[in-house]
C-alpha positions as CSV (number, residue, x, y, z in Angstrom):
1,M,-39.6,11.5,-26.6
2,K,-40.0,15.1,-25.4
3,D,-42.1,17.4,-27.7
4,I,-40.2,20.1,-29.7
5,I,-42.0,23.4,-29.6
6,A,-41.1,26.2,-32.1
7,K,-39.6,29.1,-30.1
8,E,-40.3,31.6,-32.9
9,N,-42.2,31.8,-36.2
10,I,-40.3,30.0,-39.0
11,Y,-40.6,31.3,-42.6
12,N,-39.4,29.9,-45.9
13,S,-37.4,32.0,-48.4
14,K,-40.6,33.4,-49.8
15,G,-41.7,34.8,-46.5
16,V,-44.4,32.2,-46.0
17,L,-45.1,31.1,-42.5
18,L,-44.2,27.5,-42.1
19,V,-44.4,26.9,-38.4
20,A,-46.0,29.3,-35.9
21,K,-44.4,30.2,-32.6
22,G,-45.5,27.7,-29.9
23,Q,-46.5,25.0,-32.5
24,K,-45.4,21.4,-31.9
25,I,-42.8,20.3,-34.4
26,T,-43.6,16.8,-35.4
27,R,-41.2,14.4,-37.1
28,N,-43.0,15.0,-40.4
29,I,-42.7,18.8,-40.0
30,E,-39.0,18.5,-39.0
31,Q,-38.3,16.4,-42.2
32,K,-40.0,19.0,-44.4
33,L,-38.0,21.9,-42.8
34,Q,-34.8,20.0,-43.3
35,S,-35.6,19.6,-47.0
36,L,-36.1,23.3,-47.5
37,S,-33.6,26.0,-48.0
38,L,-34.8,28.8,-45.7
39,G,-32.5,31.4,-47.1
40,S,-31.2,34.6,-45.5
41,E,-33.3,37.5,-44.2
42,N,-32.0,39.6,-47.1
43,E,-33.2,37.0,-49.6
44,E,-36.7,37.0,-48.0
45,I,-36.9,40.8,-48.1
46,S,-35.8,40.8,-51.7
47,D,-38.3,38.2,-52.8
48,L,-41.1,40.0,-50.9
49,N,-40.1,43.2,-52.6
50,K,-40.4,41.6,-56.0
51,R,-43.9,40.3,-55.2
52,I,-45.2,43.5,-53.6
53,S,-43.5,46.0,-55.9
54,I,-44.4,49.2,-54.0
55,T,-42.4,51.3,-56.4
56,E,-44.5,49.9,-59.3
57,C,-47.7,50.6,-57.4
58,S,-46.5,54.1,-56.7
59,E,-45.6,54.7,-60.4
60,K,-49.0,53.3,-61.4
61,I,-50.8,55.7,-59.1
62,T,-48.7,58.6,-60.5
63,K,-49.7,57.6,-64.1
64,T,-53.3,57.2,-63.1
65,Y,-53.3,60.7,-61.5
66,P,-51.0,62.8,-63.7
67,Y,-51.5,65.9,-61.5
68,I,-50.8,64.2,-58.2
69,D,-48.8,65.9,-55.4
70,S,-45.4,64.3,-56.0
71,A,-44.2,65.2,-52.5
72,L,-47.2,63.4,-50.9
73,I,-46.8,60.2,-52.9
74,E,-43.1,60.1,-52.2
75,K,-43.6,60.5,-48.4
76,A,-46.4,57.9,-48.4
77,T,-44.2,55.5,-50.2
78,V,-41.4,55.9,-47.6
79,I,-43.9,55.3,-44.8
80,L,-45.3,52.2,-46.5
81,N,-41.8,50.8,-47.2
82,S,-41.0,51.1,-43.5
83,K,-44.1,49.2,-42.5
84,I,-43.3,46.3,-44.8
85,F,-39.6,46.0,-45.2
86,Y,-38.3,47.1,-41.8
87,S,-40.8,45.4,-39.6
88,K,-39.9,41.7,-39.7
89,S,-39.9,41.5,-35.9
90,E,-43.4,43.0,-35.8
91,P,-46.5,40.9,-35.3
92,W,-48.0,42.0,-38.6
93,W,-45.1,40.7,-40.7
94,F,-46.6,37.2,-41.2
95,L,-49.9,38.8,-42.3
96,I,-48.2,40.8,-45.0
97,C,-46.3,37.8,-46.2
98,T,-49.4,35.7,-46.4
99,L,-51.3,38.5,-48.1
100,S,-48.6,38.9,-50.7
101,N,-48.8,35.2,-51.6
102,Y,-52.6,34.9,-51.6
103,D,-53.9,36.9,-54.6
104,E,-52.1,39.4,-56.9
105,W,-55.0,41.8,-57.2
106,L,-55.8,41.7,-53.5
107,Y,-52.3,42.6,-52.3
108,T,-51.8,45.2,-55.0
109,H,-55.1,46.8,-54.1
110,S,-54.0,46.8,-50.4
111,I,-50.9,48.7,-51.3
112,D,-52.8,51.2,-53.4
113,V,-55.3,51.9,-50.7
114,A,-52.4,52.3,-48.1
115,L,-50.6,54.8,-50.3
116,I,-53.8,56.8,-51.1
117,S,-55.0,56.8,-47.5
118,T,-51.5,57.8,-46.2
119,M,-51.3,60.7,-48.7
120,M,-54.6,62.0,-47.5
121,L,-53.6,61.9,-43.8
122,I,-50.2,63.5,-44.6
123,K,-52.2,66.4,-46.1
124,L,-54.2,66.7,-42.9
125,T,-51.6,66.3,-40.2
126,N,-47.9,66.1,-39.5
127,N,-48.5,63.6,-36.7
128,E,-46.1,60.7,-37.7
129,R,-47.8,58.2,-35.4
130,E,-51.2,58.8,-37.0
131,Q,-49.6,58.6,-40.5
132,N,-48.0,55.3,-39.6
133,Q,-51.2,53.9,-38.1
134,I,-53.5,54.7,-41.1
135,C,-50.8,53.3,-43.4
136,L,-50.7,50.0,-41.6
137,G,-54.5,49.8,-41.1
138,A,-55.1,50.5,-44.8
139,L,-52.6,47.9,-45.8
140,L,-54.4,45.3,-43.7
141,H,-58.0,46.5,-44.4
142,N,-58.8,43.4,-46.4
143,I,-56.8,40.9,-44.4
144,G,-59.9,39.0,-43.4
145,K,-60.3,37.9,-47.0
146,L,-57.5,35.5,-46.4
147,L,-60.1,33.4,-44.5
148,I,-62.7,33.6,-47.3
149,P,-62.7,30.9,-50.1
150,K,-60.8,32.5,-53.0
151,R,-63.5,31.5,-55.5
152,L,-65.9,33.8,-53.8
153,L,-63.6,36.8,-54.3
154,Q,-63.5,36.6,-58.0
155,D,-66.8,38.1,-59.1
156,F,-68.9,39.5,-56.2
157,D,-71.8,40.7,-58.3
158,K,-72.5,37.2,-59.6
159,L,-72.6,35.6,-56.1
160,S,-75.8,34.4,-54.4
161,D,-77.0,36.4,-51.4
162,Q,-75.7,33.7,-49.1
163,E,-72.2,33.8,-50.8
164,K,-72.2,37.6,-50.6
165,S,-72.9,37.4,-46.9
166,I,-69.9,35.1,-46.5
167,V,-67.6,37.6,-48.3
168,K,-68.9,40.4,-46.1
169,Q,-67.7,38.5,-43.0
170,H,-64.1,39.6,-44.0
171,C,-64.4,42.8,-41.9
172,E,-65.1,40.9,-38.7
173,L,-62.7,38.1,-39.5
174,G,-60.0,40.6,-40.1
175,Y,-60.8,42.5,-36.9
176,D,-60.4,39.3,-34.9
177,M,-57.1,38.6,-36.6
178,I,-55.5,41.9,-35.9
179,T,-56.9,42.3,-32.4
180,K,-55.3,39.0,-31.4
181,I,-51.9,40.5,-32.2
182,N,-52.7,43.7,-30.3
183,L,-52.6,46.2,-33.1
184,S,-53.8,49.7,-32.4
185,K,-57.5,50.8,-32.1
186,E,-57.0,52.9,-35.2
187,C,-55.9,49.9,-37.2
188,A,-58.7,47.8,-35.8
189,D,-61.4,50.4,-36.6
190,I,-60.2,50.6,-40.2
191,V,-60.3,46.8,-40.7
192,L,-63.8,46.5,-39.1
193,Q,-65.4,49.7,-40.5
194,H,-64.1,50.3,-44.0
195,H,-67.3,49.1,-45.6
196,E,-69.6,51.1,-43.3
197,R,-71.3,54.1,-44.8
198,M,-72.2,57.5,-43.4
199,D,-75.9,56.9,-43.6
200,G,-75.8,53.4,-42.0
201,S,-76.2,51.5,-45.2
202,G,-72.8,49.7,-44.9
203,Y,-71.7,46.6,-43.1
204,P,-71.0,44.7,-40.9
205,N,-72.8,46.8,-38.1
206,Q,-74.7,49.5,-40.1
207,I,-73.2,52.2,-37.9
208,K,-73.6,55.9,-38.9
209,E,-71.4,58.9,-39.4
210,K,-70.6,59.8,-35.8
211,E,-69.9,56.2,-34.9
212,I,-67.4,55.6,-37.7
213,S,-63.7,56.4,-37.0
214,E,-62.2,59.3,-39.0
215,F,-59.5,56.9,-40.3
216,A,-62.1,54.5,-41.6
217,K,-63.9,57.3,-43.3
218,I,-60.6,58.1,-45.2
219,V,-59.8,54.5,-46.0
220,M,-63.3,53.7,-47.3
221,I,-62.8,56.5,-49.9
222,A,-59.4,55.3,-50.9
223,D,-60.8,51.8,-51.2
224,A,-63.7,53.0,-53.4
225,V,-61.5,55.2,-55.7
226,D,-59.0,52.4,-56.2
227,N,-61.8,50.0,-57.1
228,I,-63.0,52.6,-59.6
229,T,-59.6,53.2,-61.3
230,S,-58.0,49.7,-61.1
231,Y,-58.7,46.6,-63.2
232,S,-59.8,43.6,-61.2
233,S,-61.4,40.3,-62.0
234,N,-64.7,41.9,-60.9
235,Q,-64.8,44.9,-63.3
236,E,-63.1,46.9,-65.9
237,T,-61.5,50.2,-65.1
238,K,-63.9,53.2,-65.0
239,D,-63.4,56.8,-65.7
240,L,-61.7,58.6,-62.8
241,R,-63.4,61.9,-62.9
242,N,-66.9,60.4,-63.3
243,G,-66.0,58.0,-60.5
244,I,-65.0,60.8,-58.1
245,Q,-68.0,62.8,-59.0
246,T,-70.1,59.8,-58.1
247,L,-68.5,59.6,-54.7
248,L,-69.2,63.3,-54.2
249,E,-72.8,62.8,-55.2
250,E,-73.2,60.0,-52.7
251,Q,-72.8,62.4,-49.8
252,S,-75.0,60.2,-47.7
253,Q,-72.4,57.4,-47.9
254,F,-69.0,59.2,-48.1
255,N,-67.7,62.2,-46.3
256,P,-67.6,64.9,-49.0
257,G,-64.9,66.8,-47.2
258,Y,-62.6,63.8,-47.4
259,V,-63.5,63.2,-51.1
260,R,-62.4,66.8,-51.7
261,L,-59.2,66.1,-49.7
262,L,-58.5,63.2,-52.0
263,C,-59.0,65.5,-55.0
264,E,-56.5,67.9,-53.6
265,C,-53.9,65.2,-53.2
266,I,-54.3,63.8,-56.7
267,G,-54.8,67.2,-58.4
268,E,-58.2,66.3,-59.8
269,K,-60.6,69.2,-60.4
270,I,-64.2,68.5,-59.6
271,N,-67.6,70.1,-59.8
272,K,-68.6,71.7,-56.5
């Protein structure tokens, strides 16, 4: 009997990838597919929207930063919506669907970082391509964590050194994932470099200021500030102003100009 090969990716009604394009469809897989109700595209989009809740994330950010520039957050939300809900034919769609199903805090954090990073770049430039690229790269910055055992993502500070080294591999794993689907260099740099630091103390490659992409410098700040202001299984929420002041004081690690740019976007006054 001739092998049946999937001519395109097949998703269930929740947007989860069931069969990848080019994969052999065995009899067992065929029976499982027949038993599932795949639903319409609109149903998939609706269900994904319920899980991701970009509007809820945007509202949460607005509440967290009461003096935020409303025009910036609104525009960032529009850009992020376009990346997620109008890109089903794009190669990153299956990554977003998988991320949305993997861990609630992880995908919410990814949305927050995408919104904050995009706001910062909108403040810097009117270049729509660059705005779209930083939005997508920031959304996927932690995509490599899909390949890390979930138990290791729950409480990083309590892990052994060996376990921490496994978690830190998510930057390179994510880089490999997105380069295989030919995303832009801007996106690739964000995924690979968002844990690097200006003084070379970051990972995975301990590169320094001039070697780190400007987009990654922005996303690392958005990532850090969301970790400060959001509850996760790893930590309790910290005070925003003290957190931002800490980022400013750590000028050896974070670009102080971009920290001040963040403050302009969210309307937070800081000590010079």
